[in-house]
Steps between C-alpha positions, in 0.01 A plus 500: 500500500199733508231442240449782250206738529251365246282733299216447258455686172145422391434598142214650303272294279140585575298186573808283446634660817278269705791256453679694775263343755608149402865605503471642853318191627762267358792708631345489847467121468877492439551700819604807304357834609596823332596791723431778246246524218494714184202477270398643166132508399342165604827425674433801722149380584605145588820619666312742725257227608797274577682771695180569695435136587179508290595257225229254609231764457630600158527141378147419616369807319697426181396135484137601543500737204279420202419704192171595665653595836753722320225733382488711820871574452441642154362848563520640150707817512439647153542774402842507658844343498389142561210266442473427874467776760649296784247538782417129493868414531541737794204333673661160448834616639337648809316174556826306530576655839825663394660757732458869429864576426802332345693560821261270689587196289690218668795524260651771277293547185507717189243535222623614160300754299566728204469878497279560196623855437874444517526124436699453820504185712339572837576290809215514752664404829295695753159656543152359426517138387184454296555807276855375437370161385226667296763712323728206428223291341368776271534318168515763222179519301317272743511656847483873562830648630527573872560854623744472791698786655416725207621254235300282262644150538456193279609137497851430627555244225535785251847579638605206719306177438711287741639735767826333599669837555233608748531177700875556529443861607289369789797297622467168316830320450346215299198564279237255379331659199170381357405573140136410426554553126768246412286354220439828316572451130423654166148349492339768711139460394287219367533439129176489298361167390670385177301584189514351150780640284300637209818577310555125467208490256682725251722368221855430613656769282263766631560391859877540450446846351269618776694336783360578844282774356261254334141628494287356773784399732374557856663777701594434864217588734554818700558438873238612749568792736593272790714278274683813386556617860617153603742472208639850547566445871663162433730636229600806702553312826702225336748745348541702820526189717777350288700821520454548876581139592809498281637797693394381845446123505350332808649197673195297393252577222172310499304523177132409483372359172140610453469561125124454494423753774458866408577787737130554580380142561506533877241223541767246397686528829505128578710402198736793555549409867565138400765621256667690784522180702641315198782741419632498857494120519679482164784719631510383860858370476618814322333717766668310782841517336476867400379618839726279709216304663 
């Protein structure tokens, strides 16, 4: 009996998407190689490197990142539609030795982006590779949108955070989907340090009358700009992902648990990659059974 065509659907998640590297390494260790790759946002970046045979170069670069070495990537783009202009990211992508076009990749590949004007899901399956990746990773409010073929494109996670449907469209019969955001919860930004409850000093009767509106009770601290962006992306992506996966479930869903890593902490690649290794090992038997290995 012929083995099914295996496809990867690598999801969005900003820095958490480094987990895809660990997932791919561990799948290879099991002797499992995907024949088609669909990626959204960071899933597109890692998926393209994998499809190009340049995963080693990307992993070396990611593991070497520090907060200081990230500075050249952050070319402030204000005033504009994103904090970061994107030239530093383009330089990094070119340095990986990726091919010029999507068609030159060793296996079928699609990067997911979002048409900013019409809100449509865009599948980038041919043409220049680096602009396609750059479009797919354009996190709203952080990275300036990419103008490609006359359209302003933003992060693919806005419309399809884990692109199972795109992997199937490329010919995958069995899909391994990777969700870097499995630990997203209601606690989207750090709570302030607890402060004394001044209302407790009031007489009991007055406290009961005033309730939670007691004078002096501390208000929650307002989130920072980046905390707000991180929380908004997490909330939005979680809702869309649940809906999309319910309608088009993969054969295997691997969920990374990285609750302490925000979407912009790219210097924390090592722990994200380790988590990718862990989630594959944890589901090794399920993978083998689901894919007929």
